[in-house]
C-alpha positions as CSV (number, residue, x, y, z in Angstrom):
1,X,88.5,104.2,86.0
2,X,88.1,101.0,88.1
3,X,90.8,99.8,90.4
4,X,92.8,96.8,89.3
5,X,92.3,93.7,91.5
6,X,95.0,93.6,94.2
7,X,97.4,90.7,93.8
8,X,97.9,88.1,96.5
9,X,101.1,88.2,98.4
10,X,102.2,85.0,96.5
11,X,101.4,86.5,93.1
12,X,103.3,89.7,94.0
13,X,106.3,87.8,95.2
14,X,106.4,85.6,92.0
15,X,106.2,88.7,89.8
16,X,108.9,90.4,91.8
17,X,111.2,87.3,91.4
18,X,110.5,87.4,87.6
19,X,111.4,91.0,87.4
20,X,114.7,90.4,89.3
21,X,115.5,87.5,86.9
22,X,114.9,89.7,83.8
23,X,117.0,92.6,85.2
24,X,119.8,90.3,86.2
25,X,119.8,88.8,82.7
26,X,121.2,92.1,81.4
27,X,119.0,91.9,78.3
28,X,116.8,94.9,79.2
29,X,117.4,98.4,77.9
30,X,118.0,101.2,80.3
31,X,114.4,102.4,79.9
32,X,113.0,98.9,80.3
33,X,115.2,98.4,83.4
34,X,114.0,101.6,85.0
35,X,110.4,100.6,84.3
36,X,111.0,97.1,85.8
37,X,112.7,98.6,88.8
38,X,109.7,101.0,89.4
39,X,107.3,98.1,89.1
40,X,109.4,96.0,91.4
41,X,109.5,98.7,94.1
42,X,105.7,98.9,93.9
43,X,105.4,95.2,94.3
44,X,107.9,95.2,97.2
45,X,105.9,97.9,99.0
46,X,102.6,95.9,98.5
47,X,104.3,92.7,99.8
48,X,105.7,94.5,102.8
49,X,102.3,95.9,103.6
50,X,100.7,92.5,103.4
51,X,103.4,91.1,105.7
52,X,102.9,93.9,108.2
53,X,99.1,93.3,108.2
54,X,99.6,89.6,108.8
55,X,102.1,90.4,111.6
56,X,99.5,92.7,113.3
57,X,96.8,90.0,113.1
58,X,99.2,87.4,114.7
59,X,100.2,89.9,117.4
60,X,96.6,90.7,118.1
61,X,95.7,87.0,118.4
62,X,98.6,86.2,120.7
63,X,97.9,89.3,123.0
64,X,94.3,88.2,123.8
65,X,94.0,86.9,127.3
66,X,93.3,83.3,126.5
67,X,90.5,84.1,124.0
68,X,90.9,83.5,120.3
69,X,89.3,86.6,118.8
70,X,90.3,88.3,115.6
71,X,88.8,91.6,114.5
72,X,89.0,92.5,110.9
73,X,91.5,95.1,110.2
74,X,91.1,97.4,107.2
75,X,94.6,98.0,105.8
76,X,93.3,100.0,102.8
77,X,92.5,103.1,105.0
């Protein structure tokens, strides 16, 4: 089975906001709410991972001694 394409940070955040709105509406059944919560937690972890990777890149850039050099970091490892 092929891996699904990973969403961008912005796409994950938009989907997470939509999930929160649906859950706050009170219209979801218990089962649908649990499924939405599970999906929301997955999106939250992915977004946090993307933010952490961006923070590492910024930190690495600012720690260089006057040189702007950015090495690619593989966050999927």
